[in-house]
mmCIF file of the N, C-alpha and C atoms, coordinates in Angstrom:
data_MODEL
# 
_entry.id   MODEL 
# 
loop_
_atom_site.group_PDB 
_atom_site.id 
_atom_site.type_symbol 
_atom_site.label_atom_id 
_atom_site.label_alt_id 
_atom_site.label_comp_id 
_atom_site.label_asym_id 
_atom_site.label_entity_id 
_atom_site.label_seq_id 
_atom_site.pdbx_PDB_ins_code 
_atom_site.Cartn_x 
_atom_site.Cartn_y 
_atom_site.Cartn_z 
_atom_site.occupancy 
_atom_site.B_iso_or_equiv 
_atom_site.pdbx_formal_charge 
_atom_site.auth_seq_id 
_atom_site.auth_comp_id 
_atom_site.auth_asym_id 
_atom_site.auth_atom_id 
_atom_site.pdbx_PDB_model_num 
ATOM 1   N N  . UNK A 1 1  ? 52.568 47.643 -21.368 1.00 0.00 ? 1  UNK A N  1 
ATOM 2   C CA . UNK A 1 1  ? 53.365 46.309 -21.186 1.00 0.00 ? 1  UNK A CA 1 
ATOM 3   C C  . UNK A 1 1  ? 54.152 47.051 -19.574 1.00 0.00 ? 1  UNK A C  1 
ATOM 4   N N  . UNK A 1 2  ? 53.826 46.041 -18.925 1.00 0.00 ? 2  UNK A N  1 
ATOM 5   C CA . UNK A 1 2  ? 54.506 46.017 -17.256 1.00 0.00 ? 2  UNK A CA 1 
ATOM 6   C C  . UNK A 1 2  ? 55.344 44.596 -17.782 1.00 0.00 ? 2  UNK A C  1 
ATOM 7   N N  . UNK A 1 3  ? 56.008 45.221 -16.750 1.00 0.00 ? 3  UNK A N  1 
ATOM 8   C CA . UNK A 1 3  ? 57.524 43.822 -16.562 1.00 0.00 ? 3  UNK A CA 1 
ATOM 9   C C  . UNK A 1 3  ? 56.760 43.317 -15.085 1.00 0.00 ? 3  UNK A C  1 
ATOM 10  N N  . UNK A 1 4  ? 57.510 41.853 -15.078 1.00 0.00 ? 4  UNK A N  1 
ATOM 11  C CA . UNK A 1 4  ? 57.129 41.166 -13.925 1.00 0.00 ? 4  UNK A CA 1 
ATOM 12  C C  . UNK A 1 4  ? 58.611 40.920 -13.124 1.00 0.00 ? 4  UNK A C  1 
ATOM 13  N N  . UNK A 1 5  ? 59.003 41.370 -12.447 1.00 0.00 ? 5  UNK A N  1 
ATOM 14  C CA . UNK A 1 5  ? 60.424 41.822 -11.996 1.00 0.00 ? 5  UNK A CA 1 
ATOM 15  C C  . UNK A 1 5  ? 60.753 40.027 -11.289 1.00 0.00 ? 5  UNK A C  1 
ATOM 16  N N  . UNK A 1 6  ? 61.720 39.467 -11.749 1.00 0.00 ? 6  UNK A N  1 
ATOM 17  C CA . UNK A 1 6  ? 62.341 38.337 -10.717 1.00 0.00 ? 6  UNK A CA 1 
ATOM 18  C C  . UNK A 1 6  ? 63.678 38.348 -10.868 1.00 0.00 ? 6  UNK A C  1 
ATOM 19  N N  . UNK A 1 7  ? 63.292 39.256 -9.099  1.00 0.00 ? 7  UNK A N  1 
ATOM 20  C CA . UNK A 1 7  ? 64.693 39.646 -9.050  1.00 0.00 ? 7  UNK A CA 1 
ATOM 21  C C  . UNK A 1 7  ? 65.609 38.640 -8.002  1.00 0.00 ? 7  UNK A C  1 
ATOM 22  N N  . UNK A 1 8  ? 66.887 38.338 -8.010  1.00 0.00 ? 8  UNK A N  1 
ATOM 23  C CA . UNK A 1 8  ? 67.665 37.618 -6.929  1.00 0.00 ? 8  UNK A CA 1 
ATOM 24  C C  . UNK A 1 8  ? 67.882 38.850 -5.224  1.00 0.00 ? 8  UNK A C  1 
ATOM 25  N N  . UNK A 1 9  ? 67.965 38.062 -4.744  1.00 0.00 ? 9  UNK A N  1 
ATOM 26  C CA . UNK A 1 9  ? 68.561 39.514 -3.334  1.00 0.00 ? 9  UNK A CA 1 
ATOM 27  C C  . UNK A 1 9  ? 70.000 39.607 -3.989  1.00 0.00 ? 9  UNK A C  1 
ATOM 28  N N  . UNK A 1 10 ? 69.641 40.990 -3.815  1.00 0.00 ? 10 UNK A N  1 
ATOM 29  C CA . UNK A 1 10 ? 71.860 41.806 -4.376  1.00 0.00 ? 10 UNK A CA 1 
ATOM 30  C C  . UNK A 1 10 ? 71.960 41.143 -2.841  1.00 0.00 ? 10 UNK A C  1 
ATOM 31  N N  . UNK A 1 11 ? 73.522 40.797 -2.952  1.00 0.00 ? 11 UNK A N  1 
ATOM 32  C CA . UNK A 1 11 ? 74.596 40.283 -1.954  1.00 0.00 ? 11 UNK A CA 1 
ATOM 33  C C  . UNK A 1 11 ? 74.616 40.987 -1.527  1.00 0.00 ? 11 UNK A C  1 
ATOM 34  N N  . UNK A 1 12 ? 74.660 41.557 0.107   1.00 0.00 ? 12 UNK A N  1 
ATOM 35  C CA . UNK A 1 12 ? 74.918 43.173 0.551   1.00 0.00 ? 12 UNK A CA 1 
ATOM 36  C C  . UNK A 1 12 ? 76.174 43.153 0.821   1.00 0.00 ? 12 UNK A C  1 
ATOM 37  N N  . UNK A 1 13 ? 77.034 43.401 0.029   1.00 0.00 ? 13 UNK A N  1 
ATOM 38  C CA . UNK A 1 13 ? 78.598 43.483 -0.208  1.00 0.00 ? 13 UNK A CA 1 
ATOM 39  C C  . UNK A 1 13 ? 78.683 44.751 -0.708  1.00 0.00 ? 13 UNK A C  1 
ATOM 40  N N  . UNK A 1 14 ? 79.656 45.177 0.396   1.00 0.00 ? 14 UNK A N  1 
ATOM 41  C CA . UNK A 1 14 ? 80.121 46.851 0.030   1.00 0.00 ? 14 UNK A CA 1 
ATOM 42  C C  . UNK A 1 14 ? 79.746 47.336 -1.484  1.00 0.00 ? 14 UNK A C  1 
ATOM 43  N N  . UNK A 1 15 ? 80.411 46.818 -2.263  1.00 0.00 ? 15 UNK A N  1 
ATOM 44  C CA . UNK A 1 15 ? 80.098 47.488 -3.373  1.00 0.00 ? 15 UNK A CA 1 
ATOM 45  C C  . UNK A 1 15 ? 78.616 47.241 -4.245  1.00 0.00 ? 15 UNK A C  1 
ATOM 46  N N  . UNK A 1 16 ? 78.071 46.280 -3.843  1.00 0.00 ? 16 UNK A N  1 
ATOM 47  C CA . UNK A 1 16 ? 76.633 46.300 -4.296  1.00 0.00 ? 16 UNK A CA 1 
ATOM 48  C C  . UNK A 1 16 ? 75.568 47.604 -3.418  1.00 0.00 ? 16 UNK A C  1 
ATOM 49  N N  . UNK A 1 17 ? 76.189 47.695 -1.850  1.00 0.00 ? 17 UNK A N  1 
ATOM 50  C CA . UNK A 1 17 ? 75.269 48.746 -1.573  1.00 0.00 ? 17 UNK A CA 1 
ATOM 51  C C  . UNK A 1 17 ? 75.598 50.299 -2.086  1.00 0.00 ? 17 UNK A C  1 
ATOM 52  N N  . UNK A 1 18 ? 76.984 50.330 -2.252  1.00 0.00 ? 18 UNK A N  1 
ATOM 53  C CA . UNK A 1 18 ? 77.401 51.481 -2.713  1.00 0.00 ? 18 UNK A CA 1 
ATOM 54  C C  . UNK A 1 18 ? 76.624 51.801 -4.084  1.00 0.00 ? 18 UNK A C  1 
ATOM 55  N N  . UNK A 1 19 ? 76.474 51.209 -4.694  1.00 0.00 ? 19 UNK A N  1 
ATOM 56  C CA . UNK A 1 19 ? 76.002 51.418 -6.222  1.00 0.00 ? 19 UNK A CA 1 
ATOM 57  C C  . UNK A 1 19 ? 74.451 51.189 -6.085  1.00 0.00 ? 19 UNK A C  1 
ATOM 58  N N  . UNK A 1 20 ? 74.238 50.936 -5.501  1.00 0.00 ? 20 UNK A N  1 
ATOM 59  C CA . UNK A 1 20 ? 72.513 50.638 -5.200  1.00 0.00 ? 20 UNK A CA 1 
ATOM 60  C C  . UNK A 1 20 ? 72.234 52.477 -3.903  1.00 0.00 ? 20 UNK A C  1 
ATOM 61  N N  . UNK A 1 21 ? 72.905 52.576 -3.463  1.00 0.00 ? 21 UNK A N  1 
ATOM 62  C CA . UNK A 1 21 ? 72.582 53.928 -2.949  1.00 0.00 ? 21 UNK A CA 1 
ATOM 63  C C  . UNK A 1 21 ? 73.323 54.918 -3.849  1.00 0.00 ? 21 UNK A C  1 
ATOM 64  N N  . UNK A 1 22 ? 73.979 54.683 -5.000  1.00 0.00 ? 22 UNK A N  1 
ATOM 65  C CA . UNK A 1 22 ? 74.476 56.004 -5.899  1.00 0.00 ? 22 UNK A CA 1 
ATOM 66  C C  . UNK A 1 22 ? 72.915 55.865 -6.751  1.00 0.00 ? 22 UNK A C  1 
ATOM 67  N N  . UNK A 1 23 ? 73.073 54.629 -7.002  1.00 0.00 ? 23 UNK A N  1 
ATOM 68  C CA . UNK A 1 23 ? 71.861 54.837 -8.019  1.00 0.00 ? 23 UNK A CA 1 
ATOM 69  C C  . UNK A 1 23 ? 70.488 55.684 -7.619  1.00 0.00 ? 23 UNK A C  1 
ATOM 70  N N  . UNK A 1 24 ? 70.135 55.697 -6.062  1.00 0.00 ? 24 UNK A N  1 
ATOM 71  C CA . UNK A 1 24 ? 68.947 55.854 -5.889  1.00 0.00 ? 24 UNK A CA 1 
ATOM 72  C C  . UNK A 1 24 ? 68.915 57.119 -5.202  1.00 0.00 ? 24 UNK A C  1 
ATOM 73  N N  . UNK A 1 25 ? 70.113 57.963 -5.783  1.00 0.00 ? 25 UNK A N  1 
ATOM 74  C CA . UNK A 1 25 ? 70.212 59.166 -5.383  1.00 0.00 ? 25 UNK A CA 1 
ATOM 75  C C  . UNK A 1 25 ? 70.011 59.793 -6.611  1.00 0.00 ? 25 UNK A C  1 
ATOM 76  N N  . UNK A 1 26 ? 70.545 59.345 -7.799  1.00 0.00 ? 26 UNK A N  1 
ATOM 77  C CA . UNK A 1 26 ? 70.260 59.511 -9.227  1.00 0.00 ? 26 UNK A CA 1 
ATOM 78  C C  . UNK A 1 26 ? 69.207 59.443 -9.548  1.00 0.00 ? 26 UNK A C  1 
ATOM 79  N N  . UNK A 1 27 ? 68.250 58.275 -9.129  1.00 0.00 ? 27 UNK A N  1 
ATOM 80  C CA . UNK A 1 27 ? 66.976 58.243 -9.658  1.00 0.00 ? 27 UNK A CA 1 
ATOM 81  C C  . UNK A 1 27 ? 66.221 59.543 -8.878  1.00 0.00 ? 27 UNK A C  1 
ATOM 82  N N  . UNK A 1 28 ? 66.530 59.909 -7.620  1.00 0.00 ? 28 UNK A N  1 
ATOM 83  C CA . UNK A 1 28 ? 65.730 60.925 -6.855  1.00 0.00 ? 28 UNK A CA 1 
ATOM 84  C C  . UNK A 1 28 ? 65.816 62.314 -7.350  1.00 0.00 ? 28 UNK A C  1 
ATOM 85  N N  . UNK A 1 29 ? 67.088 62.515 -8.379  1.00 0.00 ? 29 UNK A N  1 
ATOM 86  C CA . UNK A 1 29 ? 67.285 63.434 -8.618  1.00 0.00 ? 29 UNK A CA 1 
ATOM 87  C C  . UNK A 1 29 ? 66.088 63.857 -9.863  1.00 0.00 ? 29 UNK A C  1 
ATOM 88  N N  . UNK A 1 30 ? 65.538 62.780 -10.447 1.00 0.00 ? 30 UNK A N  1 
ATOM 89  C CA . UNK A 1 30 ? 64.451 63.216 -11.577 1.00 0.00 ? 30 UNK A CA 1 
ATOM 90  C C  . UNK A 1 30 ? 64.800 63.227 -12.386 1.00 0.00 ? 30 UNK A C  1 
ATOM 91  N N  . UNK A 1 31 ? 66.427 63.169 -13.272 1.00 0.00 ? 31 UNK A N  1 
ATOM 92  C CA . UNK A 1 31 ? 66.776 63.180 -14.208 1.00 0.00 ? 31 UNK A CA 1 
ATOM 93  C C  . UNK A 1 31 ? 66.839 61.636 -14.922 1.00 0.00 ? 31 UNK A C  1 
ATOM 94  N N  . UNK A 1 32 ? 67.220 61.602 -15.975 1.00 0.00 ? 32 UNK A N  1 
ATOM 95  C CA . UNK A 1 32 ? 67.053 60.343 -16.597 1.00 0.00 ? 32 UNK A CA 1 
ATOM 96  C C  . UNK A 1 32 ? 68.249 59.584 -15.982 1.00 0.00 ? 32 UNK A C  1 
ATOM 97  N N  . UNK A 1 33 ? 68.680 57.889 -16.211 1.00 0.00 ? 33 UNK A N  1 
ATOM 98  C CA . UNK A 1 33 ? 69.536 57.554 -15.702 1.00 0.00 ? 33 UNK A CA 1 
ATOM 99  C C  . UNK A 1 33 ? 70.323 56.280 -16.747 1.00 0.00 ? 33 UNK A C  1 
ATOM 100 N N  . UNK A 1 34 ? 71.431 56.894 -17.294 1.00 0.00 ? 34 UNK A N  1 
ATOM 101 C CA . UNK A 1 34 ? 71.944 55.228 -18.035 1.00 0.00 ? 34 UNK A CA 1 
ATOM 102 C C  . UNK A 1 34 ? 73.435 54.556 -17.569 1.00 0.00 ? 34 UNK A C  1 
ATOM 103 N N  . UNK A 1 35 ? 73.150 53.138 -17.174 1.00 0.00 ? 35 UNK A N  1 
ATOM 104 C CA . UNK A 1 35 ? 73.990 52.657 -16.795 1.00 0.00 ? 35 UNK A CA 1 
ATOM 105 C C  . UNK A 1 35 ? 74.353 52.030 -17.873 1.00 0.00 ? 35 UNK A C  1 
ATOM 106 N N  . UNK A 1 36 ? 76.128 51.852 -17.824 1.00 0.00 ? 36 UNK A N  1 
ATOM 107 C CA . UNK A 1 36 ? 76.438 51.196 -18.602 1.00 0.00 ? 36 UNK A CA 1 
ATOM 108 C C  . UNK A 1 36 ? 77.844 50.330 -18.414 1.00 0.00 ? 36 UNK A C  1 
ATOM 109 N N  . UNK A 1 37 ? 78.163 49.431 -18.593 1.00 0.00 ? 37 UNK A N  1 
ATOM 110 C CA . UNK A 1 37 ? 79.224 48.191 -18.010 1.00 0.00 ? 37 UNK A CA 1 
ATOM 111 C C  . UNK A 1 37 ? 78.546 47.316 -19.122 1.00 0.00 ? 37 UNK A C  1 
ATOM 112 N N  . UNK A 1 38 ? 79.819 46.520 -18.789 1.00 0.00 ? 38 UNK A N  1 
ATOM 113 C CA . UNK A 1 38 ? 79.960 44.616 -19.148 1.00 0.00 ? 38 UNK A CA 1 
ATOM 114 C C  . UNK A 1 38 ? 78.346 43.876 -19.045 1.00 0.00 ? 38 UNK A C  1 
ATOM 115 N N  . UNK A 1 39 ? 78.499 42.999 -19.841 1.00 0.00 ? 39 UNK A N  1 
ATOM 116 C CA . UNK A 1 39 ? 77.325 42.099 -19.508 1.00 0.00 ? 39 UNK A CA 1 
ATOM 117 C C  . UNK A 1 39 ? 77.332 41.450 -18.519 1.00 0.00 ? 39 UNK A C  1 
ATOM 118 N N  . UNK A 1 40 ? 76.265 40.941 -17.666 1.00 0.00 ? 40 UNK A N  1 
ATOM 119 C CA . UNK A 1 40 ? 76.903 40.119 -16.096 1.00 0.00 ? 40 UNK A CA 1 
ATOM 120 C C  . UNK A 1 40 ? 77.147 40.598 -15.105 1.00 0.00 ? 40 UNK A C  1 
ATOM 121 N N  . UNK A 1 41 ? 77.180 42.395 -15.280 1.00 0.00 ? 41 UNK A N  1 
ATOM 122 C CA . UNK A 1 41 ? 77.642 43.023 -14.012 1.00 0.00 ? 41 UNK A CA 1 
ATOM 123 C C  . UNK A 1 41 ? 76.819 43.293 -13.118 1.00 0.00 ? 41 UNK A C  1 
ATOM 124 N N  . UNK A 1 42 ? 75.438 43.340 -13.252 1.00 0.00 ? 42 UNK A N  1 
ATOM 125 C CA . UNK A 1 42 ? 74.798 43.263 -12.081 1.00 0.00 ? 42 UNK A CA 1 
ATOM 126 C C  . UNK A 1 42 ? 73.564 44.328 -12.275 1.00 0.00 ? 42 UNK A C  1 
ATOM 127 N N  . UNK A 1 43 ? 73.721 45.469 -13.814 1.00 0.00 ? 43 UNK A N  1 
ATOM 128 C CA . UNK A 1 43 ? 73.196 46.615 -13.917 1.00 0.00 ? 43 UNK A CA 1 
ATOM 129 C C  . UNK A 1 43 ? 71.484 46.570 -13.733 1.00 0.00 ? 43 UNK A C  1 
ATOM 130 N N  . UNK A 1 44 ? 71.076 45.299 -14.104 1.00 0.00 ? 44 UNK A N  1 
ATOM 131 C CA . UNK A 1 44 ? 69.536 45.083 -13.992 1.00 0.00 ? 44 UNK A CA 1 
ATOM 132 C C  . UNK A 1 44 ? 69.443 44.994 -12.917 1.00 0.00 ? 44 UNK A C  1 
ATOM 133 N N  . UNK A 1 45 ? 69.789 43.795 -12.308 1.00 0.00 ? 45 UNK A N  1 
ATOM 134 C CA . UNK A 1 45 ? 69.558 43.416 -11.127 1.00 0.00 ? 45 UNK A CA 1 
ATOM 135 C C  . UNK A 1 45 ? 69.392 44.750 -10.251 1.00 0.00 ? 45 UNK A C  1 
ATOM 136 N N  . UNK A 1 46 ? 70.791 45.567 -10.148 1.00 0.00 ? 46 UNK A N  1 
ATOM 137 C CA . UNK A 1 46 ? 70.181 46.824 -9.573  1.00 0.00 ? 46 UNK A CA 1 
ATOM 138 C C  . UNK A 1 46 ? 69.434 47.637 -9.575  1.00 0.00 ? 46 UNK A C  1 
ATOM 139 N N  . UNK A 1 47 ? 68.575 47.454 -10.700 1.00 0.00 ? 47 UNK A N  1 
ATOM 140 C CA . UNK A 1 47 ? 67.383 48.498 -11.308 1.00 0.00 ? 47 UNK A CA 1 
ATOM 141 C C  . UNK A 1 47 ? 66.134 47.862 -10.604 1.00 0.00 ? 47 UNK A C  1 
ATOM 142 N N  . UNK A 1 48 ? 66.381 46.718 -11.057 1.00 0.00 ? 48 UNK A N  1 
ATOM 143 C CA . UNK A 1 48 ? 65.071 45.675 -10.568 1.00 0.00 ? 48 UNK A CA 1 
ATOM 144 C C  . UNK A 1 48 ? 65.020 46.167 -9.004  1.00 0.00 ? 48 UNK A C  1 
ATOM 145 N N  . UNK A 1 49 ? 65.982 45.426 -8.321  1.00 0.00 ? 49 UNK A N  1 
ATOM 146 C CA . UNK A 1 49 ? 66.484 45.557 -7.279  1.00 0.00 ? 49 UNK A CA 1 
ATOM 147 C C  . UNK A 1 49 ? 65.266 47.198 -6.583  1.00 0.00 ? 49 UNK A C  1 
ATOM 148 N N  . UNK A 1 50 ? 65.904 48.042 -6.806  1.00 0.00 ? 50 UNK A N  1 
ATOM 149 C CA . UNK A 1 50 ? 65.507 49.281 -6.908  1.00 0.00 ? 50 UNK A CA 1 
ATOM 150 C C  . UNK A 1 50 ? 63.976 49.613 -7.209  1.00 0.00 ? 50 UNK A C  1 
ATOM 151 N N  . UNK A 1 51 ? 63.634 49.055 -8.255  1.00 0.00 ? 51 UNK A N  1 
ATOM 152 C CA . UNK A 1 51 ? 62.221 49.412 -8.524  1.00 0.00 ? 51 UNK A CA 1 
ATOM 153 C C  . UNK A 1 51 ? 61.747 48.196 -7.795  1.00 0.00 ? 51 UNK A C  1 
ATOM 154 N N  . UNK A 1 52 ? 61.679 47.438 -7.324  1.00 0.00 ? 52 UNK A N  1 
ATOM 155 C CA . UNK A 1 52 ? 61.067 46.469 -6.420  1.00 0.00 ? 52 UNK A CA 1 
ATOM 156 C C  . UNK A 1 52 ? 61.023 47.564 -4.436  1.00 0.00 ? 52 UNK A C  1 
ATOM 157 N N  . UNK A 1 53 ? 61.804 47.747 -4.534  1.00 0.00 ? 53 UNK A N  1 
ATOM 158 C CA . UNK A 1 53 ? 62.464 48.392 -3.312  1.00 0.00 ? 53 UNK A CA 1 
ATOM 159 C C  . UNK A 1 53 ? 61.356 49.605 -2.949  1.00 0.00 ? 53 UNK A C  1 
ATOM 160 N N  . UNK A 1 54 ? 61.109 50.403 -3.834  1.00 0.00 ? 54 UNK A N  1 
ATOM 161 C CA . UNK A 1 54 ? 60.121 51.368 -3.748  1.00 0.00 ? 54 UNK A CA 1 
ATOM 162 C C  . UNK A 1 54 ? 59.017 51.640 -4.885  1.00 0.00 ? 54 UNK A C  1 
ATOM 163 N N  . UNK A 1 55 ? 58.623 50.327 -4.918  1.00 0.00 ? 55 UNK A N  1 
ATOM 164 C CA . UNK A 1 55 ? 57.180 49.926 -5.672  1.00 0.00 ? 55 UNK A CA 1 
ATOM 165 C C  . UNK A 1 55 ? 57.138 50.391 -6.928  1.00 0.00 ? 55 UNK A C  1 
ATOM 166 N N  . UNK A 1 56 ? 58.140 50.852 -8.029  1.00 0.00 ? 56 UNK A N  1 
ATOM 167 C CA . UNK A 1 56 ? 57.977 51.224 -8.975  1.00 0.00 ? 56 UNK A CA 1 
ATOM 168 C C  . UNK A 1 56 ? 58.040 49.744 -10.181 1.00 0.00 ? 56 UNK A C  1 
ATOM 169 N N  . UNK A 1 57 ? 57.443 48.733 -9.815  1.00 0.00 ? 57 UNK A N  1 
ATOM 170 C CA . UNK A 1 57 ? 57.634 47.771 -10.915 1.00 0.00 ? 57 UNK A CA 1 
ATOM 171 C C  . UNK A 1 57 ? 56.593 48.229 -12.423 1.00 0.00 ? 57 UNK A C  1 
ATOM 172 N N  . UNK A 1 58 ? 57.368 48.208 -13.257 1.00 0.00 ? 58 UNK A N  1 
ATOM 173 C CA . UNK A 1 58 ? 56.671 47.933 -14.648 1.00 0.00 ? 58 UNK A CA 1 
ATOM 174 C C  . UNK A 1 58 ? 56.593 48.970 -15.292 1.00 0.00 ? 58 UNK A C  1 
ATOM 175 N N  . UNK A 1 59 ? 56.078 49.513 -16.691 1.00 0.00 ? 59 UNK A N  1 
ATOM 176 C CA . UNK A 1 59 ? 55.726 50.526 -17.028 1.00 0.00 ? 59 UNK A CA 1 
ATOM 177 C C  . UNK A 1 59 ? 54.835 51.764 -16.164 1.00 0.00 ? 59 UNK A C  1 
ATOM 178 N N  . UNK A 1 60 ? 55.200 53.220 -16.139 1.00 0.00 ? 60 UNK A N  1 
ATOM 179 C CA . UNK A 1 60 ? 56.120 53.866 -17.037 1.00 0.00 ? 60 UNK A CA 1 
ATOM 180 C C  . UNK A 1 60 ? 57.318 54.009 -16.019 1.00 0.00 ? 60 UNK A C  1 
ATOM 181 N N  . UNK A 1 61 ? 56.871 53.168 -14.717 1.00 0.00 ? 61 UNK A N  1 
ATOM 182 C CA . UNK A 1 61 ? 58.368 53.898 -13.596 1.00 0.00 ? 61 UNK A CA 1 
ATOM 183 C C  . UNK A 1 61 ? 59.531 53.155 -14.055 1.00 0.00 ? 61 UNK A C  1 
ATOM 184 N N  . UNK A 1 62 ? 59.450 52.054 -14.819 1.00 0.00 ? 62 UNK A N  1 
ATOM 185 C CA . UNK A 1 62 ? 60.562 50.917 -14.950 1.00 0.00 ? 62 UNK A CA 1 
ATOM 186 C C  . UNK A 1 62 ? 60.544 50.815 -16.542 1.00 0.00 ? 62 UNK A C  1 
ATOM 187 N N  . UNK A 1 63 ? 61.240 51.187 -17.404 1.00 0.00 ? 63 UNK A N  1 
ATOM 188 C CA . UNK A 1 63 ? 61.430 51.238 -18.936 1.00 0.00 ? 63 UNK A CA 1 
ATOM 189 C C  . UNK A 1 63 ? 63.173 50.466 -18.857 1.00 0.00 ? 63 UNK A C  1 
ATOM 190 N N  . UNK A 1 64 ? 63.398 49.717 -19.569 1.00 0.00 ? 64 UNK A N  1 
ATOM 191 C CA . UNK A 1 64 ? 64.680 48.974 -19.487 1.00 0.00 ? 64 UNK A CA 1 
ATOM 192 C C  . UNK A 1 64 ? 64.859 48.778 -21.515 1.00 0.00 ? 64 UNK A C  1 
ATOM 193 N N  . UNK A 1 65 ? 65.870 49.565 -21.479 1.00 0.00 ? 65 UNK A N  1 
ATOM 194 C CA . UNK A 1 65 ? 66.383 49.319 -23.024 1.00 0.00 ? 65 UNK A CA 1 
ATOM 195 C C  . UNK A 1 65 ? 67.490 48.729 -23.018 1.00 0.00 ? 65 UNK A C  1 
ATOM 196 N N  . UNK A 1 66 ? 68.122 47.342 -23.674 1.00 0.00 ? 66 UNK A N  1 
ATOM 197 C CA . UNK A 1 66 ? 69.193 47.107 -23.689 1.00 0.00 ? 66 UNK A CA 1 
ATOM 198 C C  . UNK A 1 66 ? 69.502 47.146 -25.107 1.00 0.00 ? 66 UNK A C  1 
ATOM 199 N N  . UNK A 1 67 ? 70.908 48.514 -25.237 1.00 0.00 ? 67 UNK A N  1 
ATOM 200 C CA . UNK A 1 67 ? 71.565 48.695 -26.254 1.00 0.00 ? 67 UNK A CA 1 
ATOM 201 C C  . UNK A 1 67 ? 72.846 47.578 -25.971 1.00 0.00 ? 67 UNK A C  1 
ATOM 202 N N  . UNK A 1 68 ? 73.305 47.100 -27.603 1.00 0.00 ? 68 UNK A N  1 
ATOM 203 C CA . UNK A 1 68 ? 74.448 46.573 -27.755 1.00 0.00 ? 68 UNK A CA 1 
ATOM 204 C C  . UNK A 1 68 ? 74.991 46.539 -29.085 1.00 0.00 ? 68 UNK A C  1 
ATOM 205 N N  . UNK A 1 69 ? 76.138 46.229 -29.159 1.00 0.00 ? 69 UNK A N  1 
ATOM 206 C CA . UNK A 1 69 ? 76.960 46.458 -30.339 1.00 0.00 ? 69 UNK A CA 1 
ATOM 207 C C  . UNK A 1 69 ? 76.141 46.119 -31.569 1.00 0.00 ? 69 UNK A C  1 
ATOM 208 N N  . UNK A 1 70 ? 74.885 45.265 -32.026 1.00 0.00 ? 70 UNK A N  1 
ATOM 209 C CA . UNK A 1 70 ? 74.114 45.040 -32.617 1.00 0.00 ? 70 UNK A CA 1 
ATOM 210 C C  . UNK A 1 70 ? 72.745 45.558 -32.503 1.00 0.00 ? 70 UNK A C  1 
ATOM 211 N N  . UNK A 1 71 ? 72.638 46.825 -32.143 1.00 0.00 ? 71 UNK A N  1 
ATOM 212 C CA . UNK A 1 71 ? 71.611 47.518 -31.886 1.00 0.00 ? 71 UNK A CA 1 
ATOM 213 C C  . UNK A 1 71 ? 71.721 49.042 -33.095 1.00 0.00 ? 71 UNK A C  1 
ATOM 214 N N  . UNK A 1 72 ? 70.403 48.763 -33.964 1.00 0.00 ? 72 UNK A N  1 
ATOM 215 C CA . UNK A 1 72 ? 70.373 49.709 -34.910 1.00 0.00 ? 72 UNK A CA 1 
ATOM 216 C C  . UNK A 1 72 ? 70.257 51.220 -34.177 1.00 0.00 ? 72 UNK A C  1 
ATOM 217 N N  . UNK A 1 73 ? 71.450 52.036 -34.595 1.00 0.00 ? 73 UNK A N  1 
ATOM 218 C CA . UNK A 1 73 ? 70.944 53.536 -33.894 1.00 0.00 ? 73 UNK A CA 1 
ATOM 219 C C  . UNK A 1 73 ? 69.591 53.971 -34.401 1.00 0.00 ? 73 UNK A C  1 
ATOM 220 N N  . UNK A 1 74 ? 68.944 53.597 -35.432 1.00 0.00 ? 74 UNK A N  1 
ATOM 221 C CA . UNK A 1 74 ? 68.428 54.275 -36.248 1.00 0.00 ? 74 UNK A CA 1 
ATOM 222 C C  . UNK A 1 74 ? 66.772 53.616 -35.181 1.00 0.00 ? 74 UNK A C  1 
ATOM 223 N N  . UNK A 1 75 ? 66.945 52.435 -34.521 1.00 0.00 ? 75 UNK A N  1 
ATOM 224 C CA . UNK A 1 75 ? 65.489 52.065 -33.831 1.00 0.00 ? 75 UNK A CA 1 
ATOM 225 C C  . UNK A 1 75 ? 65.507 53.227 -32.545 1.00 0.00 ? 75 UNK A C  1 
ATOM 226 N N  . UNK A 1 76 ? 66.233 53.892 -32.209 1.00 0.00 ? 76 UNK A N  1 
ATOM 227 C CA . UNK A 1 76 ? 66.257 54.823 -30.798 1.00 0.00 ? 76 UNK A CA 1 
ATOM 228 C C  . UNK A 1 76 ? 65.737 56.019 -31.596 1.00 0.00 ? 76 UNK A C  1 
ATOM 229 N N  . UNK A 1 77 ? 65.746 56.712 -32.519 1.00 0.00 ? 77 UNK A N  1 
ATOM 230 C CA . UNK A 1 77 ? 65.610 57.719 -33.120 1.00 0.00 ? 77 UNK A CA 1 
ATOM 231 C C  . UNK A 1 77 ? 64.078 57.763 -32.782 1.00 0.00 ? 77 UNK A C  1 
ATOM 232 N N  . UNK A 1 78 ? 63.349 59.225 -32.847 1.00 0.00 ? 78 UNK A N  1 
ATOM 233 C CA . UNK A 1 78 ? 62.423 59.739 -32.571 1.00 0.00 ? 78 UNK A CA 1 
ATOM 234 C C  . UNK A 1 78 ? 61.884 60.397 -33.699 1.00 0.00 ? 78 UNK A C  1 
# 
């Protein structure tokens, strides 16, 4: 399964630039990264922007899992 990214350009304000820089460092470390925050805070846009910038769009490079209050914890167990 591959994703088609429809990102809107990030607005280059200091907070989005800081967050993008932090995310890039975290991803470059080779460890999994978990972003959490309120709905609509830009988490997905940030990740999709970084994926597009690095040419890593779609599986296996980009895996999006959306968790929320309604997510059954049994779904994530392997």
